[in-house]
Structure formats: C-alpha cells, structure tokens
KEMARMAR-581544 format. One record per residue: residue number from 0; x, y, z of N, C-alpha, C, CB in turn. Coordinates in Angstrom, 3 decimals. Each point is the difference from the previous one (the first is absolute). Glycine has a CB too. Layout:
<rs>
(r NUM,(X,Y,Z),(X,Y,Z),(X,Y,Z),(X,Y,Z))
...
</rs>
This chain:
<rs>
(r 0,(36.015,17.587,-190.969),(-0.156,1.197,-0.524),(-0.434,0.329,-0.973),(1.159,0.128,0.929))
(r 1,(-2.109,-1.690,-1.570),(-1.175,-0.118,-0.703),(-1.421,0.902,1.143),(1.231,-2.821,-1.445))
(r 2,(-1.108,2.606,2.651),(-1.503,-0.240,0.342),(-0.019,2.024,0.278),(-0.381,-3.495,1.539))
(r 3,(1.524,4.586,-1.688),(0.356,1.113,-0.133),(-0.749,0.173,-1.757),(2.481,-0.056,2.109))
(r 4,(-2.034,-0.806,-2.887),(-0.302,1.052,-1.425),(-1.319,-1.093,-0.070),(2.810,1.199,-1.702))
(r 5,(-3.464,-2.188,2.498),(-1.267,-0.311,0.221),(-0.703,1.299,0.312),(0.588,-2.319,0.731))
(r 6,(-0.271,2.984,0.579),(-0.549,0.805,-0.131),(-0.301,1.235,0.248),(-0.059,-1.549,-0.204))
(r 7,(0.540,2.181,-0.877),(0.731,1.180,-0.662),(-1.001,-0.244,-0.877),(2.655,0.287,0.392))
(r 8,(-3.072,-1.364,-1.416),(-0.640,-0.096,-0.851),(-1.145,0.381,0.381),(1.232,-1.351,-0.865))
(r 9,(-1.756,0.662,1.254),(-1.157,-0.429,0.718),(-0.840,2.040,0.649),(1.651,-3.472,0.993))
(r 10,(-0.608,3.831,-0.668),(-0.305,0.795,0.937),(0.351,1.628,-1.699),(0.962,-1.946,3.602))
(r 11,(-0.341,1.220,-4.214),(0.404,1.089,-1.268),(-1.759,-0.464,-0.392),(3.531,-0.058,-1.123))
(r 12,(-4.097,-0.849,0.607),(-0.653,-0.282,-0.879),(-2.032,0.565,0.859),(2.612,-2.399,-1.274))
(r 13,(-2.703,2.403,2.263),(-1.092,0.324,1.541),(0.336,1.904,-0.957),(0.753,-2.442,3.626))
(r 14,(-0.122,2.470,-3.204),(0.139,1.836,-0.658),(-0.763,0.131,-0.498),(1.736,0.508,-0.432))
(r 15,(-0.596,-1.067,-0.990),(-0.155,0.488,-1.312),(-1.778,-0.189,-0.546),(2.951,-0.742,-0.425))
(r 16,(-3.596,-0.786,0.905),(-1.541,0.042,-0.217),(-0.588,1.213,0.572),(-0.136,-2.433,0.070))
(r 17,(0.653,2.874,1.707),(-0.839,0.443,0.455),(0.354,2.101,-0.607),(-0.308,-2.782,2.313))
(r 18,(1.041,2.710,-2.715),(-0.073,1.280,-0.713),(-0.800,0.479,-1.548),(2.148,-0.278,1.403))
(r 19,(-1.804,-0.961,-2.092),(-1.066,-0.602,-1.313),(-0.978,0.401,0.020),(0.602,-1.720,-0.185))
(r 20,(-1.561,0.688,1.750),(-0.691,0.284,0.140),(-1.008,1.249,1.064),(1.087,-2.111,-1.224))
(r 21,(-0.228,3.210,0.973),(-0.423,0.759,1.284),(-0.037,1.084,-0.887),(1.019,-0.994,2.348))
(r 22,(-0.112,0.897,-3.350),(-0.113,1.623,-1.227),(-0.211,-0.577,-1.798),(2.374,1.777,1.836))
(r 23,(-3.484,-2.307,-1.799),(-0.316,-0.989,-1.217),(-0.356,1.640,-0.684),(-1.190,-3.215,0.870))
(r 24,(0.577,3.871,-0.696),(-0.229,1.718,-0.906),(1.134,0.669,0.925),(-3.157,0.420,-0.715))
(r 25,(3.436,-0.226,-0.870),(0.960,1.592,0.572),(-1.076,1.107,-0.589),(3.119,-0.773,-0.385))
(r 26,(-2.793,1.652,1.400),(-1.148,1.068,0.096),(0.852,0.279,1.495),(-2.880,-0.870,-1.532))
(r 27,(2.260,2.288,2.110),(0.358,1.228,0.694),(-0.708,-0.443,1.172),(0.277,1.912,-1.825))
(r 28,(-1.278,-2.631,1.612),(-1.381,0.432,0.672),(-0.969,-1.202,0.260),(0.172,2.267,-1.229))
(r 29,(-0.704,-2.712,2.080),(-0.206,-0.987,0.653),(-1.124,-0.732,-0.502),(1.047,1.056,1.703))
(r 30,(-0.786,-2.175,-1.130),(-0.087,-1.153,-1.082),(-1.994,0.154,-0.054),(2.890,-2.146,0.816))
(r 31,(-3.457,2.220,0.484),(-0.896,0.000,0.602),(-1.467,1.274,-0.165),(2.198,-1.363,1.261))
(r 32,(-0.945,2.035,-2.058),(-0.830,0.973,-0.520),(-0.653,-0.030,-1.099),(1.167,0.932,1.013))
(r 33,(-2.921,-0.570,-1.999),(0.009,-0.495,-1.000),(0.071,1.707,-0.866),(-1.348,-2.875,0.737))
(r 34,(2.491,4.333,-0.095),(0.367,0.756,-0.825),(-0.159,0.253,-1.243),(0.879,-0.301,1.323))
(r 35,(0.083,-1.106,-2.212),(0.675,0.005,-0.421),(0.968,0.286,-0.156),(-1.178,-0.262,-0.109))
(r 36,(1.993,0.119,1.025),(1.441,0.029,-0.089),(0.337,-0.636,-1.120),(0.350,0.072,2.214))
(r 37,(-0.267,-1.758,-2.007),(0.764,-0.404,-0.328),(-0.656,-0.081,-1.638),(1.074,-0.958,2.528))
(r 38,(0.815,0.217,-2.518),(-0.878,1.060,-2.001),(0.878,-0.936,-0.441),(-0.487,3.294,-0.394))
(r 39,(1.698,-4.234,0.762),(1.274,-0.434,-0.509),(-0.729,-1.116,0.180),(2.224,1.391,0.447))
(r 40,(-1.732,-2.967,-0.949),(0.175,-1.052,0.536),(1.642,-0.581,0.321),(-2.415,-0.182,-1.138))
(r 41,(2.527,-0.427,1.631),(1.796,-0.441,0.001),(0.531,-0.715,-1.389),(-0.155,-0.603,2.752))
(r 42,(0.977,1.034,-2.634),(0.462,-0.775,-1.083),(-1.009,0.959,-1.769),(0.413,-3.032,2.309))
(r 43,(-0.604,3.841,-1.738),(-0.379,1.176,-1.739),(-0.209,-1.033,-0.978),(1.824,2.263,0.149))
(r 44,(-3.276,-3.619,0.570),(-0.637,-0.171,-0.493),(-0.802,0.349,-1.450),(0.629,-0.326,2.164))
(r 45,(-0.781,0.197,-3.704),(-1.461,0.600,-0.491),(-0.878,0.004,0.573),(0.320,-0.404,-1.465))
(r 46,(-1.463,1.148,0.928),(-1.700,-0.189,0.110),(-0.217,-0.860,-1.176),(-0.816,2.396,1.047))
(r 47,(-0.229,-3.520,-0.085),(0.041,-1.145,-1.887),(-1.777,0.399,0.612),(2.731,-3.205,-0.838))
(r 48,(-2.859,4.578,-0.493),(-1.618,0.291,0.207),(0.282,-0.102,-2.101),(-1.009,2.269,3.306))
(r 49,(-0.051,-2.245,-3.951),(-0.377,0.120,-0.897),(0.731,1.000,-0.719),(-1.812,-0.932,0.868))
(r 50,(2.014,1.966,-0.363),(1.452,0.805,-1.288),(1.170,-0.272,-0.199),(-0.680,1.586,0.355))
(r 51,(0.538,-2.285,1.135),(1.543,-0.480,-0.016),(0.471,-1.436,-1.462),(-0.243,0.630,3.402))
(r 52,(-1.467,-1.451,-3.449),(0.546,-1.241,-1.076),(-0.627,0.505,-0.958),(0.266,-2.180,1.156))
(r 53,(-0.914,3.280,-1.432),(-0.385,1.221,-1.202),(1.915,0.203,-0.932),(-2.648,1.931,2.162))
(r 54,(3.321,-1.484,-1.300),(1.097,0.935,-0.635),(0.959,-1.232,0.093),(-0.447,2.842,0.807))
(r 55,(0.290,-4.472,-0.064),(0.802,-1.268,-0.343),(-0.297,-0.733,-1.400),(0.025,-0.305,2.524))
(r 56,(-1.680,0.491,-2.944),(0.122,-0.235,-1.034),(0.205,0.710,-0.894),(-0.797,-1.166,0.711))
(r 57,(0.008,2.522,-1.305),(0.665,1.118,-0.347),(2.137,0.071,-0.272),(-2.751,0.852,1.587))
(r 58,(3.145,-1.615,-0.754),(1.640,0.645,-0.415),(0.375,-1.317,-0.484),(0.854,2.022,1.910))
(r 59,(-1.460,-3.534,-2.054),(0.227,-1.125,-0.618),(-0.978,0.145,-1.067),(0.885,-1.356,1.914))
(r 60,(-1.695,2.406,-2.779),(-0.815,-0.611,-0.277),(1.550,0.915,-1.177),(-3.418,-0.948,1.540))
(r 61,(3.451,1.800,-1.239),(1.131,1.198,-0.429),(1.162,-0.965,-0.365),(-0.652,2.217,1.766))
(r 62,(1.197,-2.405,-0.879),(1.856,-0.627,0.186),(-0.156,-1.567,-0.794),(0.834,1.217,3.081))
(r 63,(-1.766,-1.447,-2.950),(-0.169,-1.584,-0.550),(-0.875,-0.478,-0.355),(1.076,-0.408,0.995))
(r 64,(-1.287,0.409,-2.292),(-1.891,-0.220,-0.975),(-0.299,-1.218,0.044),(0.083,1.533,-1.924))
(r 65,(1.265,-2.113,1.554),(-0.343,-2.360,-0.366),(-0.690,-0.121,1.556),(3.034,-1.612,-1.680))
(r 66,(-1.804,1.815,2.782),(-0.900,-0.099,1.127),(-1.294,0.468,0.633),(1.826,-0.260,-0.015))
(r 67,(-2.046,1.546,-0.510),(-1.538,0.461,0.629),(-0.533,-1.470,-0.548),(-0.445,3.214,-0.259))
(r 68,(0.342,-3.023,-1.355),(-0.635,-0.738,-1.149),(-0.308,-1.927,0.680),(1.695,2.091,-2.282))
(r 69,(-1.379,-1.958,2.998),(0.393,-1.975,0.509),(-0.826,0.347,1.641),(3.489,-1.036,-1.367))
(r 70,(-3.751,2.293,1.754),(-0.237,0.157,1.260),(-2.026,-0.119,0.044),(2.896,1.755,0.446))
(r 71,(-2.613,-0.751,-2.009),(-2.096,-0.466,-0.232),(-0.515,-0.623,-0.915),(-0.560,1.743,0.655))
(r 72,(1.269,-2.890,-0.421),(-0.122,-1.377,-1.419),(-0.331,-1.047,1.519),(2.526,0.449,-2.956))
(r 73,(-3.887,-0.748,3.039),(-0.217,-1.218,1.249),(0.950,-1.296,0.289),(-2.325,0.577,-0.575))
(r 74,(1.938,-0.937,1.371),(0.952,-1.282,0.046),(-0.601,-1.058,-0.095),(1.367,0.866,1.209))
(r 75,(-0.659,-1.625,-1.810),(-0.595,-1.214,-0.039),(-0.857,-0.902,1.175),(1.834,0.273,-1.540))
(r 76,(-2.424,-1.087,1.074),(-0.788,-1.178,1.512),(0.696,-1.245,-0.332),(-2.845,0.788,0.322))
(r 77,(2.588,-1.257,0.008),(0.711,-2.096,-0.303),(-0.691,-0.246,0.592),(2.234,-0.687,-0.138))
(r 78,(-3.150,-0.674,-0.346),(-0.392,-0.973,0.332),(-0.153,-1.171,0.893),(0.292,1.077,-1.367))
(r 79,(0.244,-1.551,1.318),(-0.246,-1.209,0.456),(-0.541,-1.248,-0.716),(-0.143,1.482,1.563))
(r 80,(1.098,-2.352,-1.749),(-1.228,-0.891,-1.347),(-0.401,-0.481,0.756),(0.689,-0.622,-2.066))
(r 81,(-1.028,0.023,3.608),(-0.980,-0.994,0.271),(-0.383,1.093,1.557),(1.108,-3.077,-1.399))
(r 82,(-2.057,3.203,1.287),(-1.214,0.684,1.392),(-0.562,-1.112,1.263),(-1.228,1.665,-2.166))
(r 83,(1.913,-1.467,2.695),(-0.307,-1.221,1.334),(0.451,-0.856,0.709),(-1.030,0.148,-0.808))
(r 84,(1.163,-1.378,0.844),(1.377,-1.480,0.567),(0.218,0.014,-1.067),(-0.469,-1.790,1.766))
</rs>
C-alpha cells in the first residue's frame, strides 16, 4: 500500500514538473519562433521597468507622504569603534 502511494506521488510529481517545464510561457506560438508571439509571462507578473517603479513611487508619494519622506532620507552609516584586529 505504501509503495503504491509512493509510486503514485512520484509519477504525479514528474508529470507536474514536466508540464511546468514545457509550458513556461503562455502563448499560442512556438517558443523557437522569435516573431513576438510570446507576449505574456507565466502568472502574469508585472514587467519591472522604469515606468512601473515611477508609478509605484508616485503612488507612495500620494498615499503615504510620511513613508515617502523617510525614503528620501539617507541611511545611517554605522562604524565600528575598532578597525582591524
């Protein structure tokens, strides 16, 4: 009974990993063709470009001004009292 469950679990894991590996991109075209048919990444993750970060910064500036002011302040640099050994 335990061997059957173990074999079933193993086959299921192999099938899922193979499917995820072969369908990493959601599109109707082939992956080998560079014609631009690949348009959407898996899980619809946002494109992390300059425009995305500028919009997020404007949203923080508008919605939470105190956090925006803290972001503008330089970080405190900590020095050790003893350099070397």
